[in-house]
C-alpha positions as CSV (number, residue, x, y, z in Angstrom):
1,M,87.9,114.4,81.1
2,I,91.0,115.6,79.3
3,D,89.1,115.4,76.0
4,L,86.4,117.6,77.5
5,I,89.0,120.2,78.5
6,Q,90.9,120.1,75.1
7,N,87.7,120.2,73.0
8,N,86.0,123.0,74.9
9,P,88.4,125.9,75.6
10,D,85.5,128.4,75.7
11,L,83.8,126.3,78.4
12,I,87.0,126.3,80.5
13,K,87.2,130.0,80.1
14,W,83.7,130.6,81.3
15,V,84.2,128.2,84.2
16,A,87.3,130.1,85.2
17,I,85.5,133.5,85.0
18,V,82.6,132.2,87.1
19,S,85.0,130.7,89.6
20,A,86.9,134.0,89.9
21,F,83.6,135.9,90.3
22,I,82.4,133.5,93.0
23,F,85.8,133.7,94.8
24,L,85.9,137.5,94.8
25,G,82.2,137.6,95.8
26,T,82.8,135.4,98.8
27,L,85.8,137.4,99.8
28,I,83.5,140.5,100.0
29,L,80.1,139.0,100.9
30,V,81.0,136.5,103.7
31,P,82.8,139.1,105.9
32,Y,80.0,141.6,105.4
33,L,77.4,139.1,106.4
34,I,79.4,137.9,109.5
35,I,79.7,141.5,110.6
36,R,76.0,142.2,110.2
37,L,74.9,139.2,112.3
38,P,73.5,140.1,115.7
39,A,75.8,138.8,118.5
40,D,73.1,136.4,119.7
41,Y,72.1,135.2,116.2
42,F,73.0,131.5,116.9
43,N,71.4,131.3,120.4
44,Q,67.9,130.4,119.2
45,D,66.9,126.8,118.8
46,E,65.3,127.5,115.5
47,R,65.8,130.1,112.8
48,G,63.4,133.0,113.2
49,K,60.7,134.0,110.7
50,T,61.4,136.8,108.2
51,A,59.0,139.6,107.4
52,L,58.9,138.4,103.8
53,S,57.5,135.0,104.9
54,T,54.4,136.5,106.4
55,Q,53.8,139.6,104.3
56,N,54.1,138.2,100.7
57,P,54.0,134.4,100.5
58,P,53.9,134.1,96.7
59,L,57.1,136.3,96.4
60,R,58.8,134.4,99.1
61,F,58.0,131.1,97.3
62,L,59.4,132.4,94.0
63,L,62.6,133.7,95.8
64,L,62.9,130.4,97.6
65,I,62.8,128.5,94.3
66,L,65.4,130.8,92.7
67,K,67.7,130.7,95.7
68,N,67.6,126.9,95.9
69,L,68.1,126.6,92.1
70,A,71.2,128.9,92.3
71,G,72.5,126.8,95.2
72,Y,72.2,123.5,93.3
73,I,73.8,125.1,90.2
74,L,76.7,126.2,92.4
75,I,77.1,122.8,93.9
76,L,77.3,121.2,90.5
77,L,79.7,123.9,89.3
78,G,81.8,123.3,92.4
79,I,82.0,119.6,91.7
80,V,83.3,120.5,88.2
81,L,85.7,123.0,89.6
82,I,87.3,120.4,91.9
83,V,88.7,118.8,88.8
84,L,89.2,122.0,86.8
85,P,91.1,125.0,88.0
86,G,89.0,127.0,90.4
87,Q,87.6,127.3,93.9
88,G,85.6,124.0,93.9
89,I,85.2,123.4,97.6
90,L,84.3,127.1,98.3
91,T,81.8,127.0,95.5
92,I,80.1,123.9,96.9
93,I,80.0,125.5,100.4
94,V,78.3,128.7,98.9
95,G,75.8,126.4,97.2
96,L,75.1,124.6,100.4
97,I,74.5,127.9,102.2
98,L,71.9,128.8,99.6
99,I,69.9,125.7,99.5
100,D,67.3,124.7,102.1
101,F,67.4,121.3,103.7
102,P,66.2,119.8,107.0
103,M,68.4,120.7,110.0
104,K,70.4,123.3,108.1
105,Y,70.3,125.8,111.0
106,R,71.5,123.1,113.4
107,L,74.5,122.4,111.0
108,E,75.3,126.1,110.9
109,R,75.3,126.3,114.7
110,W,77.5,123.2,114.8
111,L,80.0,124.8,112.4
112,V,80.0,128.1,114.2
113,G,80.6,126.2,117.5
114,R,83.9,124.9,116.2
115,K,86.7,126.8,118.0
116,K,88.6,127.9,114.9
117,V,85.5,129.0,113.0
118,L,84.2,131.0,115.9
119,S,87.6,132.6,116.5
120,A,87.8,133.6,112.8
121,M,84.3,135.1,112.8
122,N,84.9,137.0,116.0
123,W,88.3,138.3,114.7
124,L,86.4,139.8,111.7
125,R,83.8,141.2,114.1
126,K,86.4,142.7,116.3
127,R,88.1,144.5,113.4
128,A,84.7,146.0,112.5
129,H,84.2,147.1,116.1
130,K,81.3,144.7,116.6
131,R,80.6,142.6,119.7
132,P,81.7,138.9,119.5
133,L,79.2,136.2,118.7
134,K,77.8,134.8,121.9
135,L,76.9,131.1,121.9
136,W,75.1,129.7,124.8
137,F,75.6,126.1,123.7
138,I,79.4,126.2,124.1
139,D,81.6,127.4,126.8
140,I,82.4,130.8,125.3
141,F,85.3,131.5,127.6
142,T,87.3,128.6,126.3
143,V,87.5,130.1,122.8
144,N,90.5,132.3,121.9
145,F,89.3,135.4,120.1
146,H,92.7,136.9,119.3
């Protein structure tokens, strides 16, 4: 591994640039998406259908392939960034968010149901003057939103 780093300074430079871009992108994109979620987004048992899935199936299929490909690339890059300088874990998480796998929505609901995650998300929503996320599957009144 040390030989790889010493023999490829340009590769290390590019990995650092991509890592910084992903880190800055998540700092901007994640809060934006959390704020845009409807307050009852996680209350459905299954993820709802999008307009794109019914109106243009070939375009949806192409976008689905590209999104999953980007997710797998980010996961691989994140694994590399765990060893090299960069945001490895964060990059892997972003990759997991992009890919589709069975029971993904259930995993998302489980994560949002964690007290600290929900508190952080609702703190962001409160700062943006949005209603807190309401989760019917946990006792919402036991979560501290401050």
